[in-house]
Structures are given as C-alpha cells and as structure tokens.
N, C-alpha and C positions, 0 to 999 in steps of 0.2 A: 483169389486170382494167382495163381502161378508166374512168378516173373521169370523171364529167360534173358541170360547175358549169352551176347556172341561173340567169340575172339578168334581172328582170321590168321593164319600161319602157313608157311609152307611144307613144312616140317614137323613132326613131334618127337618128343626126345623122353623116354619113359624111363623112370625107376623102376625097380622090382621088388624089393621087399615092402608090405603095407600099402603099394601105389596097385600094383596089379596082381601080385600074390601075396596071399596071407600066410605070414610065416611066422607071425608073434610067438605062438607055443613054442616053437622051436629054438629061436632066439633067445626067450626067457630061459630055458631050459638050460641050453649051454652058457650062457652069461651068469645065471646063478651059481653054477657049478665052479666057475673060474673067479667069480668074486668070493666065493668061500674058501677057495683055495688061498687067495691073496690076503684073506682078513677084510675083506671090504662089505660095506653095506650094500648087500643086492639091489634094494630099492633104488639107491642113489646112482648105482651104478647103469642101471636100466635107462635113467634119465638121459643119458649121452651116448649109447652104444648105437643109436641107428643114425643110418647114414653113411657112417664112417666104414672103411676097412677096420678089421679088426685091431691089428698093429698101431693103428691111429688112436682107437678109443683108450687101448692101455696106456697109450703114452698120454693122454688126457689124464687118466685116472690115476696113473702112477709116473709122475713126472721126473723122477729121477733114476727111475728104473732102467737099467742098459737097454738097447734098443733092441740089440741079439736076442734078449730074452722075450721081449716083445713079439719079434717076428717068429722066434721058435714055437710060441704058445699060438700065436696066429695059425701058422700050419698045422698044428694038432685040431685046434679048434675048425678050421675048415673042413677038417676029414671029418669030425665029429657032425657038423651040421649038414655036410654032405650025405651022410648015411642015414641021417634022421629027417624022415618026410612026415613023421605020424602029424597028422592036423594038418598038412600043408595043403591050400584049396586055392583058386582064383577068389580075387577080392570081387563082392559082388558088381555084376556086371563087365567083370573082367572081360569073361569069352564073347560079348555080343560085340563090345569097345576093340579088341582086337580083330575080330571077324570083319569089322568096319574099315581098321587100317590095313588090310592084308594087299591093295594094291596102290596103296599111300606112302608117301615118304615116311618112314618113322625107322626108331634105333633104340636098342635096349641102351642103358646108360647106368650100370649098376657098380656097387662097390665089390660083389662076389666075385668069385673067380670062374672060370669056365666050367669046371666040375660041377660047382655048386649052383650056377644059373642055369646048367642043364637038368639037375636035379630037381630043383624047384618049379621051373617052368613044366619039365616033363609031370611032376606029382601033380600041379595045377591044370593039367591038360591044355594048356596055352601055345599058340604056336610061337617058335624063335622067330623073332625079326631078323631079316638078313643082315642088317647090319647091327653090330652089338659090341660096344666098350664094357670092359670087365676090368680087373683087377689087373689084369695082366697087361692092360693095353695104357696104363698110366704112369706116372713117377708119384703122382700125390694124390692124396685122397682128398673126396669132399670133406671139408667145403672149398678146396680147391676146385675151381671153373674147368681145369684140363679135360675130364670127360665128357663133359658136354660142348665143349669146344671140339674136340676130336670127332664127338657122333656128327656136330654141325659138318664139319669139315668133309668126312668119309660120306655123308648125304650130298655134298656139294652144293651147300644153302650157308648164307651169312648167318651169324649168331641171333640178330634180330628178327631174321624169318622164323626163327624157331620157338616154339612153344613146348616148356617142360611139364611133367607131370612128376610131382615129388609129395613125400609123406613128411619127410624128417627137416628139423632147423638147417643141420649141416648140408641137405640137397638142396633144400628153398635156396641157402646163402650162396650157393655153389652155381645154380641157375641165374641168380640176380647179378654175381660177378662175372657171369658169360655175357650179361647184356641181354638176357632173355627173360621173357615174361612167365611167371610159373602159376599152374592151378595144383591148389594143394590138395590132397587127398586123405581124408581122415580126421579126426577130431585134433590130432597132434598137431598137423599142419596150420590151423589156424592162428596159432600163437605166433608164428612167423610171418605174418601178413603178405601172405602170397598175393598174385594179380585177382585170383578168385579162389574161391575154396568149396568142396563138394565132401558130403558124407563117404559117399562112394562111387562108382562109375556108372551106375544106374542113372545118375544125373547129367550124365554126358552123352549127346549124340553129336556125330561127327558125319559133316555133309561135304564132298566135294564139289568145287565150284567150277565153272565154266572155265574160268581165268587160270587154272591150276592151283590156286589155292584152297585149303581146308579151312571151312568153318565149324568152330568148336562150338555148339549149342550146350550152354549151362543151365539147367532150370533147376529153382530150389525158392 
C-alpha cells in the first residue's frame, strides 16, 4: 500500500533547475567546457555546480582565483546557457504541479538570472510565477538563505509558513537556514536530508484548504 505524507504551508517557494525544469544536459555541457578550460576534472566540478550562482561555484572550485575573473566567466556562461535550451524540458509532473499552484501563493527562487529563467521556463512550457527571486535580487548565492527569505517577504508570509522545493545540497541548506521545511526533488536531494523527498513531482498533489493553507500530499 502506498503511504502518503502531508505537509501544510501558507506559501510554496520553488527552485527552478532540476526541481521544476530539467536542464541537466545544458548545465553539464557548459560546465564541462568551463572545467576543461581551467584544467579541472569535470566530473568533480559537476558535484558542486548545482544550486549556486556560477561565480560562487567558481569560487569553491578555484578559491585563489580573483573574483573579477569569476564574475566575467559567470557573465559569459550565463549568455551561453541562455542561448542553449536543447533538451530543456519540464521535470515529470511539473506542468500539473504548476497548474495547481496558479491561484495559490508561490514564488520562484532561483540562482539563474532573469534572461536564463525566462529561457528555461519558456522552453519547458511552464508558467512564470508572479513573484520571482533571481540572481539580480540577491547579494549572496545559495546556500545563503537570502533568496528564500526575500521570496517569503514578497509573498507576505513568515519563513516558518513557507515550504521549499529544492534539488541541490546548496538549495536545501539555504531553505533550512531560512527556517523553512524543504521537499527534496530528485535523487541528489536525498543525501541532504530534506524534510521529505520525492523522485519527481508526479508524487506531489497540492490541495488548497478552507483556512487558506496549502496541503501538500506526498506519495511514495
């Protein structure tokens, strides 16, 4: 018999890449190319790229490198990633999940910038939430909680009333640091001990309740 876990919240905060949009192929292409340019092991580099802004990933991988070089490379990579949408599709279950959220409080909280988030959400055919926190909105990258705290504030809810959906270690750490519960999406999330974990969004059913809260039913 399939077990169901239910979490309740007043607002949902959604990461984009690998949470609602499958963009792994693009991310891998771009970061393998950058790693080769720097003489780094691409497989090792890919272990830390997810969830962070590009310049923050570069700072982890090359801690002694001048930040201005990271920022310049970040701008170049964002342009490459924005232009490359080959293989960008919705995560299984994402179209129905986003449709269910249409009239409920929710926000996108992504390390991508505005052009990249536009490109990937558009390529995946997913609606852009009215509230969107992007790289331009914050001064610190995940795992800093700034993005999630800003998302909660813009929606008008306390952090403890928000439920985060994330795939990466950095993102899950950011959600926890913001004082929020986290639903981990995908196999990578399981290693970071989120509040709950799903393979993909087909395991999620969203139900608005009479008191204005949102019930998130998780089957697995």
